[in-house]
BAFI-3210 file (N, C-alpha, C; in Angstrom, 3 decimals, decimal comma, padded with zeros to 6 digits):
// residues 120
n [1|2|3|4|5|6|7|8|9|10|11|12|13|14|15|16|17|18|19|20|21|22|23|24|25|26|27|28|29|30|31|32|33|34|35|36|37|38|39|40|41|42|43|44|45|46|47|48|49|50|51|52|53|54|55|56|57|58|59|60|61|62|63|64|65|66|67|68|69|70|71|72|73|74|75|76|77|78|79|80|81|82|83|84|85|86|87|88|89|90|91|92|93|94|95|96|97|98|99|100|101|102|103|104|105|106|107|108|109|110|111|112|113|114|115|116|117|118|119|120]
n.u [036,638|035,103|034,682|032,134|031,590|029,294|026,599|025,648|023,341|024,280|023,731|023,429|025,984|027,475|026,338|027,173|029,941|030,142|028,930|030,526|033,064|032,755|032,637|035,017|035,133|035,335|033,515|032,502|032,670|030,840|028,433|028,216|027,907|025,442|023,845|024,015|022,826|020,289|019,429|019,187|017,114|015,007|014,656|013,873|011,104|009,248|011,217|012,589|013,835|014,422|015,064|017,430|019,112|019,177|020,667|023,092|023,874|024,367|022,356|020,655|020,624|022,128|021,082|018,439|016,933|015,158|015,813|016,021|016,649|019,056|020,584|020,917|022,346|024,690|025,663|026,262|028,220|030,171|030,895|031,959|034,151|035,632|036,247|037,798|039,921|041,013|041,987|044,172|047,636|049,986|052,751|053,623|052,905|054,541|057,079|056,983|056,943|059,382|059,668|060,603|059,418|057,881|056,842|054,996|056,053|054,877|055,215|055,012|057,232|059,009|059,734|061,933|061,584|063,213|063,157|064,067|064,031|062,012|059,788|059,614]
n.v [-001,911|001,064|004,532|007,020|010,429|011,915|013,746|014,113|014,597|016,783|015,967|013,211|012,515|013,214|011,444|009,077|009,299|009,087|006,549|004,978|005,238|003,668|001,190|000,843|002,021|004,347|007,433|007,370|004,613|003,704|004,853|003,550|000,949|001,182|001,728|-000,688|-002,466|-001,304|-001,609|-004,401|-004,751|-003,496|-005,103|-007,454|-007,992|-008,265|-008,945|-009,399|-006,974|-006,933|-009,624|-009,881|-008,044|-009,315|-011,635|-010,482|-009,250|-011,369|-012,485|-014,276|-017,227|-017,782|-019,870|-019,948|-018,042|-016,725|-017,214|-014,759|-012,962|-014,102|-013,482|-010,726|-010,661|-011,878|-009,867|-007,886|-009,227|-009,656|-007,008|-006,227|-007,961|-007,145|-004,481|-004,938|-006,360|-004,422|-002,663|-003,908|-003,958|-005,719|-005,864|-003,407|-003,809|-006,025|-004,886|-002,808|-004,316|-005,491|-007,960|-010,649|-012,044|-014,372|-014,626|-015,267|-014,617|-013,156|-015,289|-017,458|-018,137|-018,516|-015,847|-014,461|-011,990|-009,262|-007,930|-005,413|-003,906|-002,245|-003,632|-002,360]
n.w [045,052|044,386|045,380|045,629|045,724|047,988|049,496|052,868|055,554|058,221|060,868|060,580|059,754|062,043|063,893|062,729|063,033|065,817|066,364|064,712|065,879|068,145|066,998|065,721|063,186|060,462|059,912|057,291|056,734|058,625|057,750|055,281|056,245|057,650|055,428|053,959|055,792|056,003|053,353|053,250|055,100|053,736|051,467|052,537|053,750|056,806|058,564|061,767|063,646|066,319|066,875|065,390|066,722|069,209|068,695|067,882|070,224|071,811|073,285|072,130|070,040|066,871|065,262|066,018|064,807|061,937|058,375|056,987|059,021|059,779|057,534|057,838|060,234|059,372|057,652|059,515|061,030|059,030|058,412|060,873|061,124|058,911|059,634|061,925|060,798|059,076|060,948|062,004|062,757|062,696|062,198|063,263|065,950|066,634|066,243|068,157|070,474|070,323|069,136|067,030|063,894|061,579|058,179|055,155|051,839|048,708|046,990|048,596|050,062|053,127|055,223|057,503|059,897|061,430|064,727|064,886|062,548|060,162|057,604|055,149]
ca.u [035,383|035,351|033,805|031,515|031,274|027,876|026,324|024,755|022,977|025,297|023,412|023,714|027,442|027,927|025,915|028,043|031,244|030,015|028,702|031,688|034,157|032,494|032,784|036,298|034,875|035,268|032,142|032,104|032,444|029,613|027,310|028,108|027,354|024,013|023,179|023,887|021,824|019,003|019,071|018,734|015,790|014,009|014,387|013,416|010,016|008,910|012,395|012,510|015,037|014,661|015,766|018,787|019,849|019,372|021,792|024,321|024,265|024,659|021,200|019,962|021,506|021,962|020,248|017,048|016,240|014,832|016,821|016,182|017,377|020,422|021,276|021,311|023,404|025,924|026,141|026,871|029,459|031,155|031,395|032,794|035,411|036,361|036,778|038,868|041,055|041,619|042,641|045,361|048,982|050,802|054,154|053,833|052,830|055,749|058,212|056,845|057,262|060,724|059,534|060,825|058,308|058,043|055,667|055,193|056,022|053,857|055,453|054,872|058,493|059,036|060,662|062,120|061,684|063,905|062,394|064,687|063,973|060,740|059,829|059,414]
ca.v [-001,209|002,487|005,397|008,123|011,463|012,187|014,638|013,587|015,586|016,939|015,170|011,827|012,379|013,237|010,177|008,041|009,441|008,561|005,100|004,373|005,176|002,527|-000,049|000,936|002,387|005,776|007,879|006,859|003,173|003,508|005,181|002,429|-000,177|001,443|001,615|-002,114|-003,059|-000,771|-002,261|-005,754|-004,650|-003,140|-006,194|-008,632|-007,588|-009,199|-009,239|-008,928|-006,261|-007,357|-010,909|-009,623|-007,420|-010,311|-012,489|-009,685|-008,947|-012,620|-012,901|-015,341|-018,007|-017,601|-020,933|-019,839|-016,986|-017,055|-017,014|-013,338|-012,372|-014,608|-012,710|-009,440|-010,934|-012,104|-008,555|-007,242|-009,939|-009,378|-005,645|-006,210|-008,642|-006,272|-003,350|-005,442|-006,694|-003,178|-001,999|-004,652|-003,540|-006,704|-005,466|-002,354|-004,402|-006,816|-003,966|-002,119|-005,278|-006,011|-009,372|-011,068|-012,853|-014,910|-014,496|-015,759|-013,573|-013,368|-016,585|-018,510|-018,409|-018,047|-014,736|-014,118|-010,537|-008,839|-007,033|-004,091|-003,188|-002,347|-004,447|-001,555]
ca.w [045,200|044,342|046,157|044,911|046,703|048,201|050,623|053,899|056,563|059,259|062,056|060,249|059,759|063,440|064,488|062,167|063,688|067,172|066,293|064,083|066,854|069,022|066,229|065,006|061,794|060,167|059,660|055,977|056,870|059,391|056,868|054,345|057,000|057,833|054,128|053,633|056,688|055,570|052,092|053,575|055,719|052,734|050,522|053,275|054,629|057,860|059,379|063,145|064,077|067,707|066,825|064,909|067,822|070,273|068,303|067,880|071,609|072,500|074,077|071,408|069,170|065,428|064,696|066,457|064,065|060,546|057,341|056,675|060,141|059,687|056,500|058,421|061,207|058,612|057,198|060,686|061,346|057,980|058,586|062,070|060,805|057,987|060,403|062,785|059,932|058,600|062,072|062,405|062,388|063,395|062,109|064,259|067,290|066,862|066,398|069,439|071,538|070,116|068,793|065,646|063,391|060,232|057,333|053,796|050,817|047,678|046,353|049,594|050,763|054,505|055,441|058,918|060,102|062,634|065,572|064,909|061,274|059,444|056,388|053,937]
c.u [035,691|034,391|033,291|031,174|029,762|027,723|025,384|024,463|024,032|025,003|023,668|025,219|027,978|027,541|026,803|029,439|031,203|029,865|029,921|032,861|033,985|032,761|034,096|036,100|034,982|033,796|031,652|031,825|031,138|028,384|027,120|027,505|025,846|023,253|022,987|022,826|020,434|018,518|018,534|017,355|014,709|013,667|013,917|012,320|009,718|010,079|012,212|013,838|015,412|015,438|017,215|019,633|020,126|020,548|023,098|024,797|024,604|023,510|020,411|020,970|021,119|020,983|018,776|016,273|016,033|015,952|017,069|016,965|018,833|021,226|021,749|022,417|024,729|026,505|026,862|028,204|030,536|031,754|032,307|034,151|036,260|036,987|037,933|040,117|041,785|042,389|043,924|046,640|049,945|052,279|054,472|053,817|054,087|056,960|058,163|057,222|058,674|060,735|059,845|059,623|058,660|056,736|055,997|055,168|054,980|054,003|055,372|056,156|058,437|060,115|060,717|062,325|062,352|063,028|062,917|064,539|062,610|060,911|059,734|060,448]
c.v [000,287|003,267|006,512|009,185|011,687|013,107|013,942|014,718|015,605|016,074|013,686|011,574|012,328|011,949|009,038|008,106|008,810|007,040|004,386|004,244|003,976|001,198|-000,085|001,159|003,897|006,148|007,334|005,357|002,894|003,800|004,073|001,208|000,006|001,286|000,152|-002,784|-002,585|-001,401|-003,663|-005,729|-004,350|-004,292|-007,472|-008,220|-008,678|-009,581|-008,642|-008,303|-006,686|-008,678|-010,735|-009,043|-008,420|-011,223|-011,708|-009,362|-010,198|-013,142|-014,029|-016,045|-017,814|-018,615|-020,833|-018,778|-017,415|-016,727|-015,560|-012,627|-012,828|-013,835|-011,371|-009,614|-011,141|-010,796|-007,859|-007,900|-009,634|-007,990|-005,534|-006,845|-007,759|-005,088|-003,793|-005,762|-005,439|-002,460|-002,703|-004,002|-004,467|-006,358|-004,406|-002,887|-005,206|-005,917|-003,256|-003,020|-005,832|-007,490|-009,600|-011,900|-013,398|-014,740|-015,063|-014,579|-013,941|-014,718|-017,747|-018,875|-017,810|-016,992|-014,456|-012,615|-010,237|-007,887|-005,610|-003,295|-003,354|-003,115|-003,652|-001,728]
c.w [045,261|045,221|045,266|045,946|046,789|049,396|051,585|054,879|057,672|060,473|061,810|060,282|061,187|064,158|063,994|062,781|065,074|067,162|065,709|065,038|067,788|068,329|065,435|063,515|061,655|059,977|058,323|056,038|057,607|058,529|055,843|055,025|057,185|056,519|053,743|054,497|056,280|054,283|052,358|054,218|054,689|051,800|051,218|054,256|055,661|058,739|060,766|063,559|065,499|067,734|066,374|066,031|068,944|069,948|068,387|069,291|072,400|073,336|073,406|070,506|067,709|064,843|065,077|065,701|062,616|059,583|057,005|057,774|060,128|058,649|057,051|059,450|060,471|058,075|058,345|061,016|060,323|058,143|059,801|061,833|059,900|058,728|061,292|061,968|059,459|059,708|062,508|061,897|063,127|063,340|063,152|065,682|067,597|067,076|067,744|070,617|071,415|069,775|067,316|065,215|062,018|059,487|055,967|052,833|049,759|046,977|047,340|050,319|052,163|054,656|056,935|059,011|061,433|063,434|065,534|063,622|060,613|058,133|055,105|052,932]
res [m|g|t|i|p|t|r|v|e|a|d|l|y|e|a|a|k|t|a|g|a|l|m|s|r|s|a|a|q|q|i|n|h|w|a|r|v|g|r|e|f|e|v|t|p|g|v|s|h|r|d|v|e|a|v|l|s|g|a|a|h|y|d|t|i|g|g|r|e|q|a|l|v|r|v|q|w|r|d|g|i|e|a|a|r|e|a|l|d|l|e|g|e|f|l|a|e|g|e|a|w|v|e|a|d|a|d|g|r|v|i|a|r|s|a|s|a|p|t|s]
***
């Protein structure tokens, strides 16, 4: 997925930096997230934002909301999972803890990694 440069208002950028920091996203990632959520709201009239927020906060169950609201919840969940995955640095964590680990290479062979040497 490519990126295209665009201009945004300074206050929106600052709000995205603040909100993004709370969600482990960059300002650009946060603006993209807001754009995807906004797009879903526009193409699905009658969606209850309150119901979506209730599920995301854990105050309501996913199965109790309508299909349109579920679609928005899934967008939020996907973005959260993607941000968490991008923030992972398991090699760095293992090295910092002095732990050895194993992983599969591109051909599926098991490779043992030493806790003392980076994999580069």
